[in-house]
C-alpha positions as CSV (number, residue, x, y, z in Angstrom):
1,M,3.0,-16.8,-24.9
2,S,6.2,-16.6,-23.6
3,I,8.6,-18.2,-26.3
4,Q,10.4,-22.0,-24.8
5,W,14.1,-20.6,-25.3
6,S,15.0,-24.4,-24.6
7,L,13.0,-25.4,-27.7
8,V,13.9,-23.0,-30.5
9,L,17.6,-24.0,-29.9
10,F,16.5,-27.6,-29.9
11,T,14.9,-27.6,-33.2
12,A,17.5,-24.7,-35.0
13,L,20.7,-26.3,-33.7
14,V,19.1,-30.0,-35.0
15,G,18.0,-29.1,-38.2
16,L,21.4,-27.5,-39.1
17,G,23.5,-30.2,-38.0
18,S,20.6,-32.4,-40.0
19,W,21.0,-30.9,-42.8
20,L,24.6,-30.2,-43.0
21,F,25.0,-34.3,-42.5
22,V,22.5,-34.5,-45.3
23,F,24.6,-33.2,-48.0
24,V,27.8,-34.9,-46.6
25,A,25.4,-38.4,-47.0
26,A,24.4,-37.4,-50.5
27,D,27.5,-36.0,-51.4
28,G,29.4,-40.1,-50.7
29,F,27.7,-40.4,-54.5
30,L,27.7,-36.3,-56.0
31,K,31.3,-36.9,-55.3
32,K,32.0,-33.8,-55.6
33,A,33.8,-32.5,-52.1
34,P,37.5,-32.5,-52.2
35,A,38.8,-36.1,-50.6
36,G,38.6,-35.4,-46.8
37,T,35.9,-33.5,-46.5
38,A,33.1,-36.3,-45.4
39,V,35.2,-37.6,-41.7
40,P,35.3,-33.3,-40.2
41,T,31.9,-32.0,-41.3
42,A,29.8,-35.3,-40.4
43,L,31.4,-35.3,-36.8
44,I,31.0,-31.3,-36.7
45,A,27.5,-32.4,-37.8
46,G,26.7,-34.9,-35.3
47,A,28.3,-32.4,-32.5
48,V,26.1,-30.0,-33.1
49,V,22.6,-31.8,-33.8
50,L,23.8,-33.9,-29.8
51,V,24.1,-30.1,-28.6
52,G,20.5,-29.7,-29.8
53,G,19.5,-32.4,-28.3
54,V,21.0,-31.6,-25.4
55,C,18.8,-28.1,-25.2
56,S,15.3,-30.2,-25.2
57,V,16.3,-31.8,-21.8
58,F,16.3,-28.3,-19.8
59,H,12.7,-27.9,-21.2
60,L,11.8,-30.6,-18.8
61,G,12.9,-28.0,-16.0
62,N,15.1,-31.9,-14.9
63,P,16.6,-33.8,-16.8
64,Q,15.6,-36.5,-15.6
65,R,12.0,-36.4,-16.4
66,I,13.2,-37.5,-20.2
67,F,13.7,-41.1,-19.1
68,N,9.8,-40.2,-18.3
69,A,9.0,-39.1,-21.7
70,L,10.7,-41.6,-23.6
71,T,8.2,-44.1,-22.0
72,H,5.0,-42.2,-23.9
73,V,5.9,-44.2,-26.9
74,G,3.3,-42.0,-29.3
75,M,4.4,-39.0,-28.1
76,G,6.4,-36.7,-30.7
77,I,9.5,-36.4,-27.7
78,F,9.8,-39.5,-28.3
79,L,10.1,-39.9,-31.8
80,E,12.1,-36.6,-31.9
81,M,15.1,-38.9,-29.5
82,A,14.4,-42.0,-31.2
83,L,15.5,-40.0,-34.2
84,I,18.0,-37.9,-33.0
85,G,19.7,-41.2,-31.6
86,V,19.5,-43.5,-34.8
87,T,21.6,-40.2,-36.3
88,L,24.0,-40.3,-34.5
89,V,24.5,-43.4,-34.3
90,C,24.3,-43.6,-38.0
91,I,27.1,-40.7,-38.3
92,V,29.1,-42.1,-35.7
93,V,29.3,-45.6,-38.2
94,F,29.5,-43.9,-41.4
95,V,33.1,-42.1,-39.5
96,V,34.2,-45.2,-38.6
97,L,33.8,-46.8,-41.9
98,L,35.5,-44.0,-44.1
99,H,38.3,-43.8,-41.7
100,R,38.8,-47.6,-42.4
101,G,38.2,-47.1,-46.4
102,Q,35.3,-49.1,-46.6
103,E,32.8,-45.8,-49.1
104,Q,30.4,-48.7,-49.7
105,P,29.0,-49.7,-46.6
106,A,29.2,-46.2,-45.0
107,R,27.6,-45.0,-48.5
108,V,24.2,-47.2,-47.2
109,V,24.8,-46.3,-43.9
110,G,24.7,-42.5,-45.0
111,V,22.0,-42.9,-46.6
112,I,20.3,-43.9,-43.6
113,G,21.7,-41.9,-41.0
114,A,20.0,-38.9,-43.8
115,A,16.7,-40.1,-44.2
116,C,16.1,-40.4,-40.5
117,A,18.0,-36.7,-40.0
118,A,16.2,-34.9,-43.1
119,V,12.6,-36.7,-41.6
120,L,13.7,-35.3,-38.3
121,S,14.1,-31.8,-39.5
122,F,10.3,-32.2,-40.1
123,A,9.4,-34.5,-37.1
124,M,10.1,-31.2,-34.7
125,G,7.2,-29.6,-36.2
126,S,5.0,-31.9,-36.4
127,S,5.2,-32.7,-32.7
128,Y,3.5,-29.1,-32.3
129,L,0.4,-30.0,-34.1
130,M,-3.0,-30.0,-31.8
131,A,-5.8,-28.8,-32.6
132,A,-6.1,-26.9,-28.9
133,R,-3.7,-24.5,-30.6
134,P,-5.3,-23.8,-33.8
135,N,-2.3,-21.3,-34.6
136,W,0.0,-24.5,-34.6
137,D,-2.7,-27.1,-36.0
138,T,-1.4,-26.9,-40.1
139,V,0.8,-29.2,-41.9
140,L,2.8,-25.8,-42.4
141,L,4.4,-25.1,-39.5
142,P,6.4,-28.7,-39.6
143,I,7.0,-27.6,-43.0
144,G,8.0,-24.3,-42.0
145,Y,10.8,-26.2,-39.4
146,G,12.6,-28.6,-42.5
147,T,12.5,-26.3,-45.4
148,T,14.1,-23.7,-43.3
149,S,16.3,-26.9,-41.5
150,M,17.4,-27.2,-45.2
151,A,18.5,-23.4,-45.7
152,M,20.9,-23.5,-42.7
153,G,22.2,-27.7,-43.7
154,A,22.7,-26.2,-47.2
155,A,24.4,-23.0,-46.4
156,A,27.0,-24.3,-44.0
157,W,27.4,-27.0,-46.5
158,L,28.5,-25.1,-49.2
159,A,30.4,-22.8,-46.4
160,V,32.8,-26.0,-45.8
161,L,33.2,-26.3,-49.2
162,G,34.3,-22.6,-49.8
163,A,36.8,-23.5,-47.0
164,R,38.0,-27.0,-48.7
165,K,38.9,-25.3,-51.4
166,A,36.6,-27.3,-53.6
167,S,36.0,-27.4,-57.3
168,D,34.2,-24.9,-59.0
169,D,31.8,-27.1,-60.4
170,A,31.4,-28.7,-56.6
171,L,30.4,-25.1,-55.5
172,K,28.1,-24.1,-58.6
173,T,26.0,-27.2,-58.2
174,Y,25.6,-26.7,-54.7
175,G,25.5,-23.5,-54.5
176,L,22.5,-23.7,-56.5
177,I,21.8,-25.7,-54.6
178,A,21.8,-23.3,-51.5
179,A,20.1,-21.2,-53.2
180,A,16.7,-22.9,-54.4
181,F,16.9,-24.0,-51.3
182,G,16.9,-19.9,-49.6
183,V,13.5,-20.0,-51.7
184,V,11.6,-22.9,-50.5
185,A,12.5,-21.6,-47.3
186,L,10.8,-18.0,-48.0
187,A,7.8,-19.4,-49.5
188,C,7.1,-21.8,-46.4
189,V,7.5,-19.8,-43.9
190,L,5.8,-16.9,-46.0
191,A,2.6,-19.6,-46.5
192,Y,2.3,-20.3,-42.8
193,G,2.7,-17.4,-41.1
194,L,0.1,-15.6,-43.6
195,S,-2.1,-18.4,-43.5
196,V,-2.2,-17.7,-39.6
197,G,-2.8,-14.4,-40.0
198,A,0.6,-13.5,-38.5
199,A,1.0,-10.5,-41.2
200,G,1.0,-7.9,-38.7
201,E,4.1,-9.6,-37.0
202,A,7.7,-9.0,-37.1
203,Y,9.0,-12.1,-36.5
204,L,7.5,-13.4,-40.0
205,W,8.9,-10.9,-42.1
206,V,12.8,-11.7,-39.9
207,A,12.0,-15.0,-40.5
208,A,11.1,-14.9,-44.6
209,A,14.1,-12.4,-45.1
210,L,16.9,-13.9,-42.7
211,G,16.1,-17.4,-43.1
212,G,14.7,-17.6,-47.1
213,A,15.7,-14.3,-48.7
214,A,18.9,-14.1,-47.6
215,P,20.5,-17.3,-47.6
216,A,18.5,-17.5,-51.3
217,L,20.9,-14.2,-52.4
218,L,24.2,-15.5,-50.7
219,C,24.0,-18.6,-51.6
220,Y,23.5,-17.9,-55.0
221,L,26.8,-15.0,-55.2
222,A,28.7,-17.1,-52.9
223,Q,28.8,-19.7,-55.8
224,A,30.0,-17.1,-58.1
225,R,32.6,-15.7,-56.7
226,R,35.1,-18.8,-55.2
227,E,37.5,-15.9,-53.5
228,Q,34.9,-15.2,-51.4
229,C,32.9,-18.3,-50.7
230,T,33.6,-19.0,-47.2
231,A,32.8,-15.4,-46.2
232,T,29.9,-15.1,-47.5
233,A,28.1,-18.7,-47.5
234,S,29.1,-18.2,-43.6
235,S,27.3,-15.3,-43.6
236,A,24.3,-17.1,-45.1
237,L,24.5,-19.7,-42.8
238,V,24.4,-17.1,-39.7
239,L,21.5,-15.3,-41.6
240,A,19.8,-18.9,-42.2
241,L,19.9,-19.7,-38.5
242,A,19.0,-16.8,-37.2
243,G,15.8,-16.5,-39.5
244,A,15.2,-20.3,-38.4
245,I,15.6,-18.6,-34.7
246,A,12.6,-15.8,-35.5
247,F,10.2,-18.3,-37.5
248,R,10.6,-20.4,-34.6
249,M,9.9,-17.4,-32.0
250,L,6.7,-16.6,-34.0
251,M,5.3,-20.2,-33.8
252,W,5.8,-19.6,-29.8
253,V,4.1,-16.1,-30.5
254,L,1.0,-17.0,-31.6
255,G,-0.1,-20.1,-29.2
256,T,-2.2,-19.6,-26.1
257,P,-0.6,-22.0,-22.8
258,L,-0.9,-25.7,-22.4
259,T,0.2,-28.0,-19.8
260,D,1.9,-30.8,-21.4
261,A,1.9,-34.3,-19.6
262,F,4.4,-34.0,-17.7
263,G,3.8,-30.9,-15.5
264,V,5.3,-27.8,-18.1
265,V,3.9,-24.8,-19.3
266,L,4.4,-24.7,-23.2
């Protein structure tokens, strides 16, 4: 079936921004990033989530249909938009509190926002679970969505730390985490693809190589080579994004046409 690019970009960008904020919030407790890193990075994360959310609206044909969609509380799109809204509000409040020097309340808001952001990255994949599409009707699909998002967010955070001249300890800690996330993404992408018999699809191997293996290797190298950390981690981010997009393209290629509640053929 045809690839729905607006939804591909929606889930990839929102996943990236969501997990970037998860790392920002987590560092409020770990305290490894240089001072002044959290606010601008949180704003970047929020902007990426917002752009991704806008992409989803265009899939409805007429952007006004988003209001119709939000009246269907039981649908996946309602949960996605609700989580995006809460995440964005938390990011704004988080930034305001940090700007005012209120670190303790900011940590609390950060935890709430990070939890919503993490759930959101998996929820975007769970929206496609339906018996009418056997290749989609597996828990491995939302797991693939979430873990490829984790790999992107981790690589983005490592690139930020490299640009901010973070300490060797910070680079090592987050670099190893990012590498581990890449390995997890690789395993989950392959698990989904092989479980639905997609071994012959090129998208599967592109998604596995770029969305998991490459970020894992590059993030590991980035934390070990301080001078090249920013460039290496940025490369990992670009490849992770490309791999995440390929994974989502694979899902659409494996699907079968179906008309949704708003008269849009998926």
